[in-house]
C-alpha positions in Angstrom: -39.8 104.5 33.5 -40.5 101.8 31.6 -42.5 98.3 33.4 -39.4 96.2 33.9 -37.4 98.8 36.0 -40.4 99.3 37.9 -41.3 95.5 38.6 -37.5 95.3 39.7 -37.7 98.4 42.3 -40.9 96.9 43.8 -39.2 93.4 44.1 -36.2 95.1 46.0 -38.6 97.0 47.9 -40.7 94.0 49.1 -37.3 92.0 49.8 -36.9 94.3 52.8 -37.1 92.1 55.8 -38.9 94.0 58.2 -39.4 90.9 60.7 -35.1 90.9 60.7 -35.0 94.7 61.1 -37.3 94.5 64.1 -36.1 92.1 65.8 -32.4 93.9 65.7 -33.6 97.2 66.6 -35.5 95.6 69.5 -32.5 93.3 70.3 -34.5 89.9 70.3 -33.6 86.7 68.5 -33.4 86.0 64.9 -37.4 85.3 63.8 -35.8 82.8 62.1 -34.6 80.8 65.0 -37.8 80.2 66.9 -41.4 79.5 66.6 -42.6 78.5 62.9 -39.0 80.0 61.8 -40.9 82.6 59.4 -39.7 85.9 59.2 -43.3 87.7 59.8 -44.9 89.5 62.3 -46.9 86.6 64.0 -43.6 84.6 64.4 -41.9 88.1 65.8 -45.0 88.2 68.3 -44.3 84.4 69.8 -41.0 86.7 71.1 -43.4 88.3 73.3 -42.3 91.8 71.9 -45.4 93.6 70.9 -43.6 96.6 69.6 -41.4 94.5 67.5 -44.3 92.6 65.8 -46.4 95.8 65.4 -43.4 97.5 63.9 -42.9 94.4 61.5 -46.5 94.6 60.5 -46.7 98.3 59.6 -43.4 97.8 57.5 -44.5 94.7 55.3 -47.8 96.3 54.8 -46.0 99.5 54.0 -43.8 97.9 51.1 -46.9 96.6 49.3 -49.0 99.4 49.5 -46.0 102.1 48.5 -45.0 99.8 45.6 -48.8 100.2 44.0 -48.8 104.1 45.0 -45.4 104.5 43.5 -46.6 102.9 40.0 -49.5 105.0 40.3 -47.8 108.1 41.1 -45.4 107.5 38.1 -48.5 107.1 35.3 -48.7 103.5 35.3 -52.0 101.9 34.5 -54.0 99.6 37.2 -52.6 96.6 35.4 -49.1 97.6 36.0 -49.4 99.1 39.2 -51.0 95.6 40.2 -48.1 93.8 38.8 -45.9 96.2 40.7 -47.7 95.1 43.8 -47.2 91.4 42.8 -43.4 92.2 42.6 -43.4 93.0 45.8 -45.4 90.5 47.4 -42.6 88.0 45.5 -39.9 89.8 46.9 -41.2 89.5 50.5 -41.9 85.9 49.8 -38.6 85.2 47.7 -36.5 88.1 49.5 -33.3 88.3 47.7 -31.7 89.6 51.1 -32.8 86.4 52.9 -31.3 84.1 49.8 -34.5 84.1 48.1 -36.5 83.0 51.4 -38.9 85.3 53.2 -42.2 85.3 54.8 -45.7 84.1 53.8 -46.6 87.5 52.9 -49.7 88.1 54.6 -49.4 91.8 55.5 -47.3 92.7 52.3 -50.7 91.3 50.5 -52.9 93.8 52.4 -50.2 96.3 51.6 -51.0 95.7 48.0 -54.7 95.8 48.3 -54.6 98.9 50.1 -53.0 100.2 47.1 -55.2 98.9 44.5 -58.7 99.2 46.3 -59.2 100.2 49.8 -62.8 98.2 49.7 -61.1 94.6 48.5 -58.3 95.5 51.4 -60.9 96.2 54.0 -62.9 93.1 53.2 -59.5 90.6 53.2 -58.9 92.4 56.4 -62.5 92.1 58.0 -62.4 88.5 57.1 -59.1 87.8 58.8 -59.9 89.4 61.8 -63.4 87.5 62.2 -61.5 84.2 61.7 -58.4 85.0 63.7 -60.6 86.6 66.7 -62.7 83.3 66.3 -60.3 80.7 66.1 -56.7 82.5 67.3 -55.1 80.8 64.2 -53.3 83.3 61.8 -52.8 80.9 59.2 -56.4 79.9 59.2 -57.4 83.4 59.0 -55.1 84.1 56.2 -56.2 81.3 54.0 -59.8 82.7 54.5 -58.9 86.0 53.5 -56.9 85.0 50.4 -59.6 82.9 49.2 -62.0 86.0 49.6 -59.8 88.3 47.9 -60.2 87.8 44.5 -64.2 87.1 44.9 -64.3 90.4 46.6 -62.1 92.3 43.7 -64.4 90.3 40.9 -67.5 91.8 42.8 -66.2 95.3 43.1 -63.8 95.8 40.0 -65.3 93.2 37.4 -63.7 90.9 35.2 -60.5 93.1 34.9 -56.5 91.6 34.7 -56.1 93.2 38.6 -58.7 90.3 39.5 -56.5 87.9 37.9 -53.3 89.3 39.7 -55.0 89.3 42.9 -55.8 85.5 42.2 -52.1 84.9 41.7 -51.3 86.3 45.0 -53.7 84.4 46.8 -52.7 81.4 45.3 -49.1 81.8 46.2 -50.0 82.9 49.7 -52.3 79.6 50.2 -49.0 77.5 49.1 -46.9 79.1 51.3 -49.3 78.3 53.9 -49.1 74.5 53.1 -47.5 73.5 56.1 -49.9 75.5 58.1 -52.7 73.4 56.4 -51.3 70.0 57.3 -50.9 71.7 61.2 -54.1 72.7 61.1 -56.0 69.4 59.9 -53.3 67.4 62.5 -54.5 69.9 65.6 -50.9 71.3 65.8 -50.8 74.5 64.4 -49.6 77.0 67.1 -52.4 80.1 68.0 -51.9 83.7 68.0 -49.7 84.7 71.1 -48.6 81.2 71.7 -45.2 80.7 72.3 -43.0 78.1 70.9 -39.6 76.7 71.8 
């Protein structure tokens, strides 16, 4: 397989909207119609169905990991496997199945990191957990984890193209949280576990 078909396959994999799939499986409302309107695990959790939220989280994470793992199994080098992860991340954020809309990419980004380097993933996850449990703001935790990821990548992997790809994923993730940043500054951001009408 050449790089272009790999990236297309990874993008389509990333485009699978597990928030929609899990919501239908558990018979709950479309997550785009309540809360933040974001088809992601945090918003599904606002439905009160923890099982659906967990399935969303695992599915979104798994597709990021699978894109990287599959590329490596096919013999692609570290840079190309990271590009496959980026393609899956972009698929989640700009899903072809949701008219190029999608989630914010936190869980999928974590899956990509797990495929690239477990220690980088662990540092991002630890950052997310510390901020999330301290503030109960999922968005703040995601932003801090995004900022920490390229730094951890540079420390652990050195100055490689992979770190540049991690920086791009982090930048897109921060951009996708622009509305949350405004809400955090205004004091109107919803907390983890809180429900919205």
